[in-house]
ROSE-4610 file (N, C-alpha, C; in Angstrom, 1 decimal, always signed):
// ROSE-4610
residu = [X/X/X/X/X/X/X/X/X/X/X/X/X/X/X/X/X/X/X/X/X/X/X/X/X/X/X/X/X/X/X/X/X/X/X/X/X/X/X/X/X/X/X/X/X/X/X/X/X/X/X/X/X/X/X/X/X/X/X/X/X/X/X/X/X/X/X/X/X/X/X/X/X/X/X/X/X/X/X/X/X/X/X/X/X/X/X/X/X/X/X/X/X/X/X/X/X/X/X/X/X/X/X/X/X/X/X/X/X/X/X/X/X/X/X/X/X/X/X/X/X/X/X/X/X/X/X/X/X/X/X/X/X/X/X/X/X/X/X/X/X/X/X/X/X/X/X/X/X/X/X/X/X/X/X/X/X/X/X/X/X/X/X/X/X/X/X/X/X/X/X/X/X/X/X/X/X/X/X/X/X/X/X/X/X/X/X/X/X/X/X/X/X/X/X/X/X/X/X/X/X/X/X/X/X/X/X/X/X/X/X/X/X/X/X/X/X/X/X/X/X/X/X/X/X/X/X/X/X/X/X/X/X/X/X/X/X/X/X/X/X/X/X/X/X/X/X/X/X/X/X/X/X/X/X/X/X/X/X/X/X/X/X/X/X/X/X/X/X/X/X/X/X/X/X/X]
num = [1/1/1/2/2/2/3/3/3/4/4/4/5/5/5/6/6/6/7/7/7/8/8/8/9/9/9/10/10/10/11/11/11/12/12/12/13/13/13/14/14/14/15/15/15/16/16/16/17/17/17/18/18/18/19/19/19/20/20/20/21/21/21/22/22/22/23/23/23/24/24/24/25/25/25/26/26/26/27/27/27/28/28/28/29/29/29/30/30/30/31/31/31/32/32/32/33/33/33/34/34/34/35/35/35/36/36/36/37/37/37/38/38/38/39/39/39/40/40/40/41/41/41/42/42/42/43/43/43/44/44/44/45/45/45/46/46/46/47/47/47/48/48/48/49/49/49/50/50/50/51/51/51/52/52/52/53/53/53/54/54/54/55/55/55/56/56/56/57/57/57/58/58/58/59/59/59/60/60/60/61/61/61/62/62/62/63/63/63/64/64/64/65/65/65/66/66/66/67/67/67/68/68/68/69/69/69/70/70/70/71/71/71/72/72/72/73/73/73/74/74/74/75/75/75/76/76/76/77/77/77/78/78/78/79/79/79/80/80/80/81/81/81/82/82/82/83/83/83/84/84/84/85/85/85/86/86/86/87/87/87/88/88/88/89/89/89/90/90/90/91/91/91/92/92/92]
x = [+13.5/+12.0/+11.4/+10.2/+9.5/+9.3/+9.0/+8.7/+10.0/+11.1/+12.4/+12.9/+12.2/+12.7/+12.1/+12.9/+12.3/+11.3/+10.3/+9.2/+9.7/+10.7/+11.2/+11.7/+12.4/+12.9/+11.8/+10.7/+9.6/+8.9/+8.8/+8.1/+8.9/+10.3/+11.1/+11.0/+11.0/+10.9/+9.5/+8.5/+7.2/+7.1/+8.0/+8.1/+8.7/+9.4/+10.1/+9.5/+8.9/+8.4/+9.2/+9.9/+10.8/+10.2/+10.2/+9.8/+11.1/+11.3/+12.5/+12.7/+14.0/+14.3/+14.1/+13.4/+13.1/+11.9/+11.2/+10.0/+9.0/+8.3/+7.3/+5.9/+5.1/+3.7/+3.0/+3.1/+2.4/+3.0/+4.3/+4.8/+4.3/+4.2/+3.7/+2.3/+1.5/+0.1/-0.1/+0.7/+0.6/+1.0/+2.0/+2.4/+1.4/+0.8/-0.3/-1.5/-1.9/-3.1/-2.9/-1.7/-1.3/-1.4/-0.8/-0.7/-2.1/-2.9/-4.3/-5.1/-5.0/-5.8/-5.4/-4.1/-3.6/-4.2/-4.3/-4.9/-6.4/-7.1/-8.5/-8.8/-8.0/-8.1/-7.9/-6.9/-6.6/-7.8/-8.4/-9.4/-10.7/-10.9/-12.2/-12.3/-11.2/-11.2/-11.6/-11.7/-12.0/-13.5/-14.0/-15.5/-15.6/-16.9/-17.1/-16.7/-17.0/-16.5/-15.0/-14.3/-12.9/-12.2/-12.8/-12.3/-12.2/-13.2/-13.2/-12.5/-12.4/-11.8/-10.3/-9.8/-8.3/-7.7/-6.4/-5.7/-4.3/-3.7/-2.3/-1.8/-0.5/+0.2/+0.8/+0.3/+0.9/+2.1/+3.3/+4.4/+4.3/+3.4/+3.2/+1.9/+0.9/-0.5/-0.7/-0.1/-0.3/-1.3/-2.0/-2.9/-4.1/-4.4/-5.6/-6.3/-7.6/-8.3/-7.9/-8.2/-7.9/-8.8/-10.0/-10.9/-10.2/-9.7/-9.1/-7.8/-7.1/-5.9/-6.2/-7.3/-7.7/-8.2/-8.9/-9.3/-8.1/-7.1/-5.9/-5.2/-5.2/-4.5/-5.2/-6.5/-7.3/-6.9/-6.9/-6.5/-5.0/-4.2/-2.7/-2.5/-3.2/-3.1/-3.4/-4.5/-4.9/-3.9/-3.3/-2.2/-1.0/-0.6/+0.5/+0.1/-1.1/-1.6/-1.5/-1.9/-1.8/-0.4/+0.5/+2.0/+2.4/+2.1/+2.5/+2.0/+0.7/+0.1/+0.8/+1.0/+1.7/+3.1/+3.8/+5.2/+5.3/+4.4/+4.4/+4.0/+2.9/+2.4/+3.3/+4.0/+4.9/+6.2/+6.6/+7.8/+7.6/+6.4/+6.1/+5.7]
y = [+7.9/+8.0/+6.7/+6.5/+5.3/+5.4/+6.6/+6.8/+6.4/+6.7/+6.4/+5.0/+4.2/+2.8/+1.9/+1.1/+0.2/-0.8/-1.1/-1.9/-3.3/-3.8/-5.1/-5.0/-3.9/-3.7/-3.5/-2.8/-2.6/-3.9/-4.7/-6.0/-6.9/-6.8/-7.6/-7.1/-5.7/-5.1/-5.6/-5.7/-6.1/-7.5/-8.3/-9.7/-9.9/-8.9/-9.0/-8.0/-8.6/-7.8/-8.1/-7.1/-7.3/-6.7/-7.6/-7.2/-7.0/-5.9/-5.6/-6.7/-7.2/-8.2/-7.7/-8.5/-8.1/-7.3/-7.0/-6.1/-6.9/-6.1/-6.7/-6.6/-7.5/-7.5/-6.2/-5.7/-4.4/-3.3/-3.3/-2.2/-2.3/-3.5/-3.6/-3.2/-3.6/-3.3/-1.8/-1.2/+0.3/+1.0/+0.6/+1.3/+1.1/-0.1/-0.3/+0.5/+0.6/+1.4/+2.9/+3.4/+4.8/+5.1/+4.2/+4.4/+4.3/+3.4/+3.2/+4.4/+4.9/+6.1/+7.3/+7.4/+8.6/+8.6/+7.4/+7.3/+7.6/+7.1/+7.4/+8.9/+9.5/+10.9/+11.7/+11.3/+12.1/+11.9/+10.7/+10.4/+11.2/+11.5/+12.2/+13.5/+14.2/+15.5/+15.6/+14.4/+14.4/+14.3/+15.1/+15.0/+13.8/+13.3/+12.2/+12.5/+13.8/+14.1/+14.2/+14.7/+14.8/+13.4/+12.5/+11.1/+10.5/+10.9/+10.3/+11.2/+12.5/+13.3/+13.4/+13.4/+13.6/+12.2/+12.3/+11.1/+11.1/+9.9/+9.8/+8.6/+8.5/+7.4/+6.4/+5.2/+4.1/+3.6/+3.3/+3.0/+1.7/+0.8/-0.5/-0.5/+0.0/-0.1/+1.0/+2.2/+3.3/+4.3/+5.0/+6.1/+5.6/+6.2/+5.8/+7.0/+6.9/+7.9/+7.8/+8.8/+8.8/+7.6/+7.5/+6.4/+5.1/+4.8/+3.6/+3.3/+4.4/+4.3/+4.0/+4.6/+4.2/+2.8/+2.3/+0.9/+0.0/+0.4/-0.4/-0.5/+0.7/+0.7/-0.2/-0.3/-1.2/-2.7/-3.1/-4.5/-4.7/-3.8/-3.9/-4.0/-3.3/-3.3/-4.7/-5.3/-6.6/-7.6/-7.5/-8.3/-8.3/-7.1/-7.0/-7.6/-7.4/-8.0/-9.5/-10.1/-11.5/-12.0/-11.3/-11.7/-11.6/-10.5/-10.4/-11.5/-11.8/-12.9/-14.2/-14.5/-15.8/-15.8/-14.8/-14.8/-14.7/-13.9/-13.8/-15.1/-15.6/-16.9/-18.0/-18.1/-19.2/-19.1/-17.9/-17.7/-17.7/-17.9/-17.8/-19.2]
z = [-7.9/-7.9/-8.5/-8.1/-8.7/-10.2/-10.6/-12.0/-12.9/-12.4/-13.1/-13.0/-12.1/-11.8/-12.9/-13.5/-14.5/-13.9/-14.7/-14.3/-13.7/-14.4/-13.9/-12.5/-12.2/-10.8/-9.8/-10.2/-9.3/-9.0/-10.1/-9.9/-8.9/-9.1/-8.1/-6.7/-6.6/-5.3/-4.6/-5.4/-4.9/-4.5/-4.9/-4.5/-3.1/-2.7/-1.4/-0.4/+0.6/+1.7/+2.9/+3.4/+4.5/+5.8/+6.8/+8.1/+9.0/+9.5/+10.3/+11.3/+11.3/+12.3/+13.7/+14.5/+15.9/+16.1/+14.9/+15.0/+15.9/+16.8/+17.6/+17.0/+17.3/+16.7/+17.0/+18.2/+18.6/+17.7/+17.5/+16.6/+15.2/+14.6/+13.3/+13.2/+14.2/+14.2/+14.3/+15.2/+15.4/+14.1/+13.4/+12.2/+11.1/+11.0/+10.0/+10.3/+11.6/+11.9/+11.6/+11.9/+11.6/+10.1/+9.3/+7.9/+7.3/+7.8/+7.3/+7.6/+8.8/+9.3/+8.5/+8.2/+7.4/+6.0/+5.4/+4.1/+4.1/+5.1/+5.2/+5.5/+6.3/+6.6/+5.3/+4.5/+3.3/+2.3/+2.2/+1.3/+1.6/+2.8/+3.2/+2.5/+2.2/+1.7/+0.2/-0.5/-1.9/-2.1/-3.0/-3.4/-4.3/-4.4/-5.3/-6.8/-7.2/-8.6/-8.7/-7.7/-7.8/-7.8/-7.1/-7.1/-8.5/-9.3/-10.7/-11.7/-11.5/-12.5/-12.4/-11.2/-11.1/-11.3/-11.7/-12.0/-11.4/-11.2/-10.8/-11.5/-11.6/-12.3/-11.3/-11.3/-10.6/-11.4/-10.8/-11.6/-12.4/-12.0/-12.8/-13.5/-12.9/-13.5/-14.5/-14.3/-15.2/-14.6/-15.5/-15.1/-14.4/-13.2/-12.4/-11.9/-11.8/-11.1/-9.6/-8.8/-7.4/-6.8/-7.2/-6.7/-6.9/-8.1/-8.5/-7.6/-7.4/-6.6/-5.1/-4.6/-3.2/-3.1/-4.1/-4.1/-4.2/-5.1/-5.2/-3.8/-3.1/-1.8/-0.8/-0.8/+0.1/-0.2/-1.5/-1.8/-1.5/-1.8/-1.6/-0.1/+0.7/+2.2/+2.7/+2.1/+2.5/+2.2/+1.0/+0.5/+1.5/+2.0/+2.9/+4.3/+4.7/+6.0/+5.9/+4.8/+4.6/+4.7/+4.1/+4.2/+5.6/+6.3/+7.7/+8.6/+8.4/+9.2/+8.9/+7.6/+7.3/+7.9/+7.8/+8.2/+9.8/+10.4/+11.8/+12.5/+12.0/+12.6/+12.4/+11.2/+10.9/+11.8/+12.1/+12.9/+14.4/+14.8/+16.3/+16.7]
């Protein structure tokens, strides 16, 4: 589990983003769109109050409200898109 994983290991894992060898651009885009839509669909069910009152633990950042975790997901998603663009465009 992530909670049991040492922070040093999590940080190292975060430095390595692997794109499956032979993965096609359309497949990567499709997977991204599906995951992003799933997150948005899940977020719709939370009330404004619940977003701020409920909390979860990120393995590196620590305790976050749901709102903070959703914002983290948005920025983290952008980070991964940047990596994919750099790697995909460099390799083509």
